[in-house]
PASEBA-1860 file (N, C-alpha, C; in nm, 3 decimals):
! residues 256
1> MWQAIHKK> 6.690/8.574/14.806/6.670/8.461/14.907/6.776/8.481/15.012 ~ 6.914/8.494/14.980/7.019/8.497/15.073/6.994/8.610/15.174 ~ 6.932/8.723/15.131/6.921/8.835/15.207/6.808/8.798/15.321 ~ 6.712/8.732/15.271/6.609/8.684/15.379/6.669/8.591/15.487 ~ 6.754/8.493/15.429/6.814/8.395/15.531/6.909/8.481/15.623 ~ 6.985/8.567/15.561/7.073/8.643/15.642/7.005/8.723/15.757 ~ 6.893/8.785/15.733/6.810/8.862/15.824/6.768/8.766/15.936 ~ 6.714/8.645/15.890/6.664/8.542/15.978/6.770/8.502/16.080
9> IRQSFSDA> 6.892/8.474/16.029/7.013/8.433/16.116/7.033/8.534/16.220 ~ 7.047/8.667/16.169/7.085/8.782/16.254/6.972/8.781/16.368 ~ 6.849/8.769/16.343/6.744/8.782/16.442/6.746/8.664/16.540 ~ 6.764/8.544/16.478/6.768/8.420/16.569/6.874/8.446/16.672 ~ 6.993/8.479/16.643/7.110/8.494/16.735/7.086/8.614/16.829 ~ 7.025/8.719/16.777/6.994/8.836/16.872/6.904/8.795/16.976 ~ 6.789/8.716/16.941/6.693/8.670/17.035/6.754/8.583/17.137 ~ 6.862/8.501/17.096/6.917/8.401/17.189/7.026/8.458/17.271
17> ALTYDVLS> 7.063/8.589/17.260/7.177/8.643/17.339/7.179/8.626/17.482 ~ 7.051/8.644/17.549/7.046/8.640/17.688/7.074/8.495/17.742 ~ 7.027/8.396/17.674/7.037/8.263/17.723/7.154/8.184/17.672 ~ 7.223/8.249/17.569/7.328/8.176/17.502/7.447/8.120/17.587 ~ 7.494/8.200/17.683/7.607/8.159/17.760/7.564/8.041/17.856 ~ 7.443/8.041/17.892/7.399/7.934/17.981/7.394/7.799/17.902 ~ 7.359/7.801/17.775/7.337/7.680/17.694/7.459/7.633/17.612 ~ 7.559/7.714/17.618/7.677/7.689/17.527/7.804/7.630/17.575
25> SLHKEIGR> 7.786/7.539/17.672/7.905/7.479/17.731/7.975/7.399/17.623 ~ 7.906/7.339/17.525/7.988/7.274/17.418/8.065/7.375/17.337 ~ 8.012/7.485/17.307/8.088/7.589/17.233/8.215/7.643/17.309 ~ 8.188/7.660/17.450/8.296/7.708/17.531/8.408/7.602/17.532 ~ 8.381/7.479/17.541/8.494/7.377/17.542/8.568/7.371/17.418 ~ 8.497/7.384/17.299/8.560/7.385/17.188/8.654/7.516/17.164 ~ 8.585/7.630/17.218/8.660/7.751/17.203/8.793/7.759/17.284 ~ 8.791/7.696/17.406/8.906/7.675/17.488/9.013/7.601/17.423
33> ELIRKVMS> 8.973/7.487/17.357/9.074/7.415/17.279/9.131/7.489/17.163 ~ 9.042/7.570/17.100/9.087/7.649/16.977/9.195/7.749/17.023 ~ 9.166/7.821/17.128/9.258/7.932/17.170/9.386/7.878/17.227 ~ 9.385/7.753/17.283/9.511/7.682/17.322/9.599/7.647/17.202 ~ 9.542/7.621/17.088/9.608/7.595/16.969/9.685/7.711/16.914 ~ 9.645/7.827/16.940/9.715/7.952/16.893/9.791/8.021/16.998 ~ 9.804/7.969/17.121/9.870/8.026/17.232/10.015/8.074/17.196 ~ 10.088/7.983/17.119/10.228/7.998/17.106/10.260/8.103/16.993
41> KSCARILD> 10.163/8.157/16.925/10.179/8.258/16.826/10.212/8.397/16.884 ~ 10.281/8.466/16.789/10.298/8.618/16.823/10.202/8.699/16.754 ~ 10.112/8.759/16.828/10.003/8.836/16.755/9.984/8.974/16.816 ~ 9.987/9.077/16.739/9.956/9.215/16.786/9.824/9.255/16.757 ~ 9.748/9.203/16.663/9.617/9.235/16.632/9.546/9.107/16.592 ~ 9.424/9.086/16.664/9.347/8.963/16.653/9.203/8.994/16.619 ~ 9.137/8.927/16.536/9.001/8.942/16.498/8.922/8.812/16.534 ~ 8.808/8.826/16.604/8.734/8.709/16.638/8.599/8.727/16.565
49> VGTGTGYL> 8.573/8.649/16.471/8.455/8.660/16.372/8.344/8.578/16.433 ~ 8.220/8.637/16.450/8.111/8.575/16.512/8.140/8.564/16.659 ~ 8.176/8.662/16.726/8.215/8.665/16.861/8.108/8.619/16.967 ~ 7.979/8.631/16.916/7.874/8.601/17.005/7.873/8.682/17.133 ~ 7.878/8.623/17.249/7.870/8.712/17.368/8.015/8.734/17.413 ~ 8.120/8.714/17.333/8.254/8.754/17.357/8.355/8.658/17.426 ~ 8.299/8.538/17.440/8.388/8.428/17.517/8.524/8.423/17.463 ~ 8.527/8.390/17.328/8.665/8.360/17.260/8.738/8.488/17.254
57> ANKAKFYF> 8.690/8.606/17.229/8.757/8.724/17.222/8.826/8.760/17.354 ~ 8.750/8.741/17.470/8.799/8.758/17.599/8.919/8.659/17.642 ~ 8.908/8.540/17.590/9.017/8.442/17.609/9.138/8.480/17.538 ~ 9.110/8.530/17.416/9.224/8.577/17.329/9.302/8.699/17.406 ~ 9.222/8.775/17.460/9.282/8.887/17.531/9.358/8.847/17.655 ~ 9.312/8.746/17.715/9.372/8.693/17.832/9.512/8.632/17.803 ~ 9.518/8.557/17.694/9.649/8.494/17.649/9.737/8.585/17.565 ~ 9.678/8.698/17.517/9.758/8.787/17.441/9.724/8.928/17.495
65> PEAMVVGI> 9.772/8.963/17.622/9.734/9.084/17.691/9.770/9.219/17.618 ~ 9.875/9.209/17.542/9.937/9.318/17.477/9.861/9.345/17.331 ~ 9.794/9.238/17.283/9.738/9.249/17.155/9.601/9.328/17.158 ~ 9.584/9.393/17.043/9.452/9.455/17.011/9.358/9.347/16.970 ~ 9.247/9.326/17.038/9.146/9.211/17.008/9.017/9.275/16.973 ~ 8.963/9.244/16.857/8.839/9.297/16.806/8.747/9.171/16.785 ~ 8.629/9.196/16.842/8.528/9.084/16.819/8.408/9.151/16.737 ~ 8.365/9.081/16.636/8.252/9.132/16.554/8.146/9.016/16.550
73> DIADGMVK> 8.025/9.068/16.551/7.904/8.975/16.529/7.788/9.054/16.458 ~ 7.717/8.980/16.379/7.615/9.045/16.304/7.488/9.077/16.389 ~ 7.475/9.005/16.499/7.350/9.021/16.582/7.372/9.124/16.686 ~ 7.287/9.215/16.671/7.303/9.336/16.770/7.273/9.279/16.921 ~ 7.190/9.190/16.942/7.171/9.131/17.070/7.299/9.073/17.130 ~ 7.370/9.000/17.045/7.506/8.935/17.091/7.597/9.049/17.119 ~ 7.614/9.155/17.033/7.704/9.261/17.064/7.676/9.334/17.190 ~ 7.546/9.350/17.225/7.514/9.417/17.347/7.556/9.334/17.463
81> EADKLKEG> 7.541/9.203/17.460/7.589/9.116/17.568/7.740/9.112/17.581 ~ 7.800/9.103/17.461/7.957/9.099/17.460/8.009/9.235/17.513 ~ 7.944/9.335/17.485/7.982/9.471/17.530/7.984/9.478/17.684 ~ 7.893/9.411/17.745/7.891/9.411/17.895/7.999/9.330/17.959 ~ 8.050/9.235/17.886/8.139/9.138/17.949/8.281/9.154/17.898 ~ 8.299/9.249/17.808/8.432/9.264/17.748/8.545/9.293/17.844 ~ 8.662/9.251/17.823/8.774/9.265/17.902/8.891/9.324/17.821 ~ 8.892/9.461/17.790/8.982/9.515/17.702/8.975/9.476/17.558
89> VYVIQADA> 8.850/9.438/17.517/8.826/9.397/17.384/8.722/9.496/17.311 ~ 8.762/9.528/17.186/8.674/9.608/17.106/8.563/9.519/17.046 ~ 8.436/9.550/17.059/8.327/9.482/17.011/8.236/9.561/16.926 ~ 8.220/9.523/16.800/8.134/9.588/16.707/8.044/9.509/16.629 ~ 7.931/9.561/16.592/7.839/9.486/16.508/7.881/9.500/16.355 ~ 7.907/9.382/16.292/7.957/9.388/16.155/7.921/9.254/16.104 ~ 7.918/9.240/15.964/7.885/9.137/15.881/8.024/9.073/15.843 ~ 8.034/8.948/15.862/8.160/8.880/15.818/8.183/8.875/15.669
97> CALPFQTS> 8.074/8.890/15.594/8.072/8.886/15.455/8.122/9.026/15.400 ~ 8.126/9.125/15.481/8.165/9.266/15.453/8.231/9.332/15.564 ~ 8.351/9.279/15.601/8.429/9.336/15.720/8.471/9.475/15.694 ~ 8.437/9.554/15.795/8.478/9.702/15.784/8.611/9.734/15.819 ~ 8.712/9.661/15.772/8.851/9.686/15.813/8.940/9.703/15.676 ~ 9.045/9.757/15.704/9.135/9.787/15.581/9.206/9.646/15.553 ~ 9.262/9.647/15.441/9.336/9.520/15.394/9.460/9.501/15.485 ~ 9.489/9.378/15.509/9.619/9.340/15.575/9.627/9.400/15.716
105> VFDLVVSN> 9.517/9.398/15.800/9.522/9.465/15.926/9.560/9.370/16.042 ~ 9.514/9.236/16.030/9.519/9.151/16.142/9.625/9.047/16.121 ~ 9.692/9.004/16.234/9.788/8.893/16.236/9.719/8.752/16.242 ~ 9.600/8.757/16.311/9.535/8.634/16.337/9.386/8.651/16.327 ~ 9.308/8.573/16.256/9.169/8.575/16.258/9.127/8.433/16.318 ~ 9.031/8.440/16.425/8.986/8.330/16.487/8.830/8.328/16.488 ~ 8.773/8.213/16.496/8.629/8.202/16.493/8.590/8.071/16.548 ~ 8.494/8.066/16.633/8.445/7.940/16.692/8.298/7.909/16.660
113> LSYQWMAD> 8.274/7.821/16.576/8.146/7.759/16.557/8.056/7.880/16.499 ~ 8.085/7.953/16.408/8.026/8.070/16.359/7.996/8.063/16.205 ~ 8.108/8.023/16.134/8.102/8.042/15.982/8.003/7.947/15.919 ~ 7.963/7.846/15.993/7.857/7.758/15.934/7.711/7.812/15.916 ~ 7.700/7.926/15.983/7.560/7.995/15.969/7.558/8.109/15.860 ~ 7.684/8.130/15.801/7.696/8.234/15.713/7.635/8.201/15.563 ~ 7.561/8.277/15.505/7.494/8.254/15.383/7.588/8.234/15.270 ~ 7.706/8.309/15.271/7.789/8.307/15.157/7.931/8.281/15.205
121> LDTAFRQA> 7.964/8.149/15.224/8.086/8.093/15.284/8.210/8.157/15.199 ~ 8.200/8.159/15.059/8.306/8.199/14.989/8.349/8.340/15.009 ~ 8.241/8.431/15.021/8.265/8.571/15.047/8.322/8.594/15.184 ~ 8.265/8.513/15.284/8.307/8.533/15.426/8.457/8.499/15.431 ~ 8.497/8.382/15.373/8.647/8.338/15.379/8.729/8.451/15.306 ~ 8.685/8.504/15.193/8.762/8.598/15.115/8.781/8.727/15.201 ~ 8.684/8.762/15.267/8.686/8.886/15.351/8.801/8.863/15.467 ~ 8.792/8.743/15.521/8.899/8.714/15.628/9.034/8.716/15.575
129> NRCLNDNG> 9.053/8.666/15.454/9.188/8.656/15.389/9.230/8.793/15.353 ~ 9.144/8.873/15.312/9.167/9.023/15.278/9.232/9.096/15.403 ~ 9.172/9.070/15.515/9.200/9.141/15.634/9.330/9.104/15.697 ~ 9.380/8.981/15.658/9.510/8.932/15.717/9.635/8.987/15.655 ~ 9.729/9.005/15.729/9.852/9.042/15.672/9.925/8.933/15.602 ~ 10.041/8.961/15.544/10.112/8.855/15.470/10.153/8.733/15.531 ~ 10.168/8.751/15.668/10.212/8.636/15.750/10.093/8.579/15.834 ~ 9.975/8.626/15.813/9.857/8.613/15.892/9.809/8.462/15.891
137> EFCVTLFG> 9.747/8.424/15.994/9.685/8.292/16.005/9.535/8.295/16.035 ~ 9.471/8.184/15.991/9.329/8.170/16.008/9.294/8.043/16.084 ~ 9.255/8.055/16.201/9.240/7.936/16.288/9.090/7.935/16.337 ~ 9.012/7.855/16.276/8.856/7.860/16.311/8.800/7.719/16.324 ~ 8.699/7.710/16.399/8.610/7.580/16.398/8.474/7.623/16.334 ~ 8.419/7.512/16.278/8.273/7.522/16.246/8.204/7.389/16.252 ~ 8.079/7.388/16.259/7.998/7.262/16.250/8.002/7.221/16.108 ~ 8.017/7.082/16.087/8.007/7.023/15.951/7.864/6.977/15.923
145> RRTFEELF> 7.872/6.908/15.808/7.745/6.855/15.761/7.676/6.752/15.840 ~ 7.761/6.670/15.906/7.697/6.562/15.982/7.629/6.609/16.112 ~ 7.649/6.734/16.153/7.583/6.791/16.267/7.437/6.770/16.268 ~ 7.379/6.722/16.363/7.222/6.700/16.369/7.181/6.597/16.266 ~ 7.265/6.505/16.227/7.226/6.415/16.125/7.104/6.327/16.177 ~ 7.104/6.294/16.302/6.994/6.208/16.359/6.860/6.289/16.337 ~ 6.864/6.412/16.378/6.750/6.502/16.375/6.698/6.507/16.241 ~ 6.781/6.532/16.138/6.740/6.552/15.995/6.671/6.419/15.947
153> DVLQKAAS> 6.731/6.307/15.991/6.680/6.183/15.949/6.542/6.162/15.998 ~ 6.516/6.181/16.129/6.379/6.160/16.182/6.283/6.264/16.139 ~ 6.331/6.393/16.125/6.243/6.489/16.064/6.200/6.459/15.920 ~ 6.287/6.407/15.841/6.245/6.360/15.705/6.147/6.255/15.712 ~ 6.167/6.157/15.806/6.067/6.047/15.797/5.934/6.093/15.867 ~ 5.941/6.184/15.961/5.815/6.212/16.043/5.735/6.327/15.970 ~ 5.800/6.418/15.913/5.740/6.538/15.849/5.724/6.531/15.704 ~ 5.817/6.457/15.637/5.828/6.445/15.498/5.824/6.593/15.424
161> PKDMVHRL> 5.907/6.674/15.460/5.896/6.818/15.399/5.931/6.805/15.256 ~ 5.871/6.888/15.171/5.893/6.889/15.026/6.033/6.941/15.010 ~ 6.067/7.042/15.076/6.194/7.112/15.064/6.272/7.083/15.194 ~ 6.379/6.997/15.193/6.467/6.975/15.315/6.528/7.103/15.365 ~ 6.539/7.106/15.498/6.592/7.224/15.544/6.751/7.238/15.502 ~ 6.794/7.363/15.514/6.930/7.393/15.468/7.020/7.309/15.556 ~ 7.122/7.234/15.484/7.213/7.142/15.555/7.340/7.229/15.552 ~ 7.414/7.199/15.652/7.557/7.268/15.656/7.664/7.206/15.560
169> ADQTRIEG> 7.754/7.291/15.533/7.851/7.254/15.432/7.933/7.131/15.475 ~ 7.974/7.058/15.379/8.064/6.938/15.411/8.215/6.975/15.394 ~ 8.298/6.887/15.432/8.441/6.923/15.441/8.499/6.953/15.296 ~ 8.451/6.885/15.194/8.491/6.923/15.059/8.448/7.061/15.012 ~ 8.325/7.103/15.055/8.278/7.232/15.015/8.364/7.341/15.093 ~ 8.386/7.310/15.224/8.464/7.406/15.300/8.606/7.427/15.256 ~ 8.664/7.320/15.219/8.793/7.324/15.166/8.817/7.397/15.035 ~ 8.709/7.377/14.951/8.700/7.445/14.821/8.678/7.599/14.840
177> ALTTAGFK> 8.601/7.636/14.953/8.578/7.787/14.975/8.719/7.838/15.023 ~ 8.786/7.769/15.106/8.918/7.824/15.150/9.014/7.842/15.044 ~ 9.014/7.751/14.949/9.109/7.762/14.834/9.072/7.882/14.753 ~ 8.934/7.887/14.719/8.884/7.997/14.641/8.916/8.135/14.705 ~ 8.922/8.140/14.828/8.942/8.268/14.911/9.087/8.307/14.911 ~ 9.171/8.208/14.860/9.315/8.239/14.854/9.409/8.202/14.963 ~ 9.349/8.104/15.052/9.433/8.062/15.167/9.524/7.949/15.121 ~ 9.636/7.951/15.191/9.740/7.835/15.161/9.766/7.759/15.281
185> NVQISEEI> 9.847/7.650/15.252/9.873/7.560/15.357/9.756/7.524/15.444 ~ 9.650/7.490/15.384/9.522/7.458/15.447/9.528/7.325/15.514 ~ 9.501/7.319/15.647/9.495/7.204/15.720/9.345/7.181/15.785 ~ 9.277/7.079/15.745/9.158/7.055/15.796/9.141/6.911/15.870 ~ 9.081/6.914/15.987/9.064/6.803/16.052/8.917/6.795/16.105 ~ 8.867/6.670/16.131/8.725/6.653/16.179/8.728/6.581/16.308 ~ 8.632/6.611/16.388/8.599/6.553/16.517/8.455/6.534/16.531 ~ 8.418/6.418/16.569/8.285/6.385/16.596/8.254/6.375/16.747
193> IRVEFKNV> 8.154/6.452/16.788/8.116/6.458/16.936/7.969/6.412/16.937 ~ 7.954/6.318/17.029/7.808/6.272/17.039/7.765/6.316/17.186 ~ 7.645/6.372/17.184/7.588/6.441/17.316/7.445/6.377/17.343 ~ 7.421/6.357/17.463/7.294/6.294/17.509/7.195/6.415/17.536 ~ 7.074/6.396/17.483/6.967/6.497/17.513/6.846/6.407/17.562 ~ 6.766/6.468/17.648/6.656/6.384/17.706/6.556/6.333/17.598 ~ 6.516/6.417/17.504/6.432/6.389/17.404/6.424/6.496/17.293 ~ 6.344/6.485/17.187/6.343/6.574/17.079/6.314/6.713/17.128
201> MDLLRWNK> 6.218/6.724/17.209/6.178/6.858/17.259/6.296/6.930/17.323 ~ 6.364/6.852/17.404/6.477/6.902/17.480/6.584/6.952/17.379 ~ 6.607/6.878/17.271/6.700/6.910/17.167/6.653/7.041/17.089 ~ 6.534/7.040/17.050/6.471/7.157/16.984/6.485/7.288/17.072 ~ 6.453/7.274/17.199/6.469/7.390/17.281/6.617/7.446/17.292 ~ 6.707/7.345/17.307/6.845/7.386/17.316/6.883/7.450/17.188 ~ 6.846/7.387/17.069/6.873/7.434/16.945/6.831/7.578/16.931 ~ 6.702/7.607/16.974/6.650/7.746/16.964/6.729/7.842/17.058
209> GIGANVLN> 6.751/7.782/17.174/6.818/7.865/17.275/6.953/7.926/17.244 ~ 7.031/7.854/17.163/7.160/7.908/17.124/7.144/7.976/16.982 ~ 7.016/8.001/16.934/7.011/8.080/16.817/7.010/7.995/16.678 ~ 7.023/7.877/16.697/7.032/7.789/16.569/6.903/7.730/16.522 ~ 6.785/7.784/16.565/6.660/7.740/16.513/6.643/7.766/16.365 ~ 6.726/7.845/16.301/6.718/7.867/16.160/6.733/7.738/16.084 ~ 6.790/7.642/16.142/6.798/7.507/16.078/6.678/7.448/16.026 ~ 6.567/7.468/16.110/6.447/7.404/16.068/6.343/7.510/16.031
217> QDIPVGKQ> 6.387/7.612/15.968/6.304/7.721/15.919/6.199/7.675/15.819 ~ 6.093/7.742/15.822/5.989/7.715/15.719/5.925/7.569/15.727 ~ 5.958/7.493/15.828/5.892/7.350/15.823/5.812/7.360/15.960 ~ 5.681/7.353/15.944/5.592/7.352/16.063/5.612/7.221/16.145 ~ 5.642/7.223/16.269/5.661/7.106/16.350/5.563/7.111/16.469 ~ 5.459/7.041/16.449/5.349/7.039/16.559/5.372/6.934/16.660 ~ 5.272/6.925/16.749/5.293/6.826/16.857/5.284/6.689/16.809 ~ 5.213/6.653/16.709/5.199/6.527/16.654/5.339/6.483/16.582
225> TIAKMDDL> 5.383/6.578/16.509/5.509/6.545/16.441/5.625/6.520/16.539 ~ 5.622/6.621/16.637/5.728/6.604/16.739/5.722/6.461/16.818 ~ 5.607/6.418/16.844/5.576/6.281/16.909/5.621/6.180/16.820 ~ 5.593/6.199/16.691/5.634/6.091/16.601/5.798/6.088/16.586 ~ 5.846/6.204/16.577/5.994/6.229/16.573/6.061/6.154/16.705 ~ 5.994/6.178/16.807/6.055/6.125/16.945/6.047/5.988/16.940 ~ 5.949/5.918/16.893/5.938/5.773/16.884/6.047/5.710/16.788 ~ 6.056/5.784/16.674/6.162/5.734/16.576/6.295/5.751/16.634
233> YKTKYAYF> 6.314/5.865/16.694/6.449/5.892/16.747/6.495/5.787/16.856 ~ 6.403/5.766/16.946/6.432/5.659/17.060/6.446/5.532/17.015 ~ 6.380/5.490/16.900/6.395/5.358/16.846/6.526/5.348/16.767 ~ 6.567/5.446/16.703/6.694/5.431/16.613/6.809/5.495/16.677 ~ 6.800/5.587/16.766/6.918/5.664/16.815/6.912/5.680/16.973 ~ 6.864/5.581/17.024/6.878/5.574/17.180/7.017/5.591/17.218 ~ 7.034/5.664/17.342/7.179/5.691/17.383/7.177/5.710/17.532 ~ 7.230/5.605/17.603/7.224/5.609/17.755/7.063/5.623/17.801
241> NGICVTFE> 7.031/5.731/17.859/6.900/5.757/17.909/6.818/5.842/17.820 ~ 6.875/5.872/17.708/6.798/5.980/17.618/6.833/5.936/17.477 ~ 6.851/6.043/17.396/6.879/6.034/17.254/7.011/6.084/17.215 ~ 7.074/6.038/17.115/7.198/6.078/17.060/7.191/6.190/16.962 ~ 7.277/6.296/16.980/7.295/6.396/16.891/7.439/6.413/16.847 ~ 7.456/6.410/16.712/7.601/6.416/16.664/7.641/6.558/16.624 ~ 7.752/6.609/16.660/7.812/6.726/16.629/7.942/6.687/16.555 ~ 7.957/6.744/16.430/8.076/6.727/16.354/8.150/6.871/16.358
249> IIWIHAKK> 8.278/6.857/16.420/8.352/6.977/16.441/8.464/6.982/16.325 ~ 8.467/7.080/16.251/8.561/7.091/16.154/8.671/7.193/16.205 ~ 8.795/7.149/16.214/8.908/7.243/16.264/8.990/7.282/16.143 ~ 9.007/7.416/16.141/9.080/7.461/16.021/9.200/7.542/16.067 ~ 9.314/7.526/16.006/9.427/7.617/16.021/9.478/7.642/15.890 ~ 9.489/7.762/15.841/9.533/7.805/15.714/9.618/7.937/15.720 ~ 9.697/7.965/15.626/9.773/8.081/15.613/9.735/8.166/15.486 ~ 9.768/8.301/15.502/9.741/8.383/15.389/9.814/8.349/15.272
END
């Protein structure tokens, strides 16, 4: 099962690579804040996990011009786009659950809104820990369980799927995975961001455009269902001139 999900995630993000940067202003804003949090650190080797089109890796290189910066992504489409935009950054296609690096290589591992899509969070965190040196730090963001909570609610009511879509990990699950991976001095904080979308179709198109359509996999959503979802959404979650979408951002700082 995990292998099938893994393949679908890789394909979703590969397909989204060309439109990702146009649609990912939220990701960029969070990425800018993430890199600002690590600016004061001294780093010779930095790894960006789930680099996408390379935005965070390029920012890391800008603030750490003497450092070796490596960006990895499982999606070949993303890697191709990142390779076009790289600014002194090494970009390779690799799986975060099987990092192709020796033990204790990096001073800093960063990742922006990527780990939530990984099929095996425990293994992914263990791999990051393995690649950090003894003084290494792990500074990442990921979407938490409350992300898209309104969408899941109206989908459940409108479509009544027998098997609910795969929900993202909550803070307890994430903290447990970090501890299991061997991280110490774990600091986790949560931030709730609410964004206005025009309607459900607008949200679903954005969701697919950034490669995250894997969230509603295997649930057929036809025109009637979408219309019903839209009515429910506007009744329960109206927001300014459209509908409200919640994003739960989990901020993590941990040490090896």
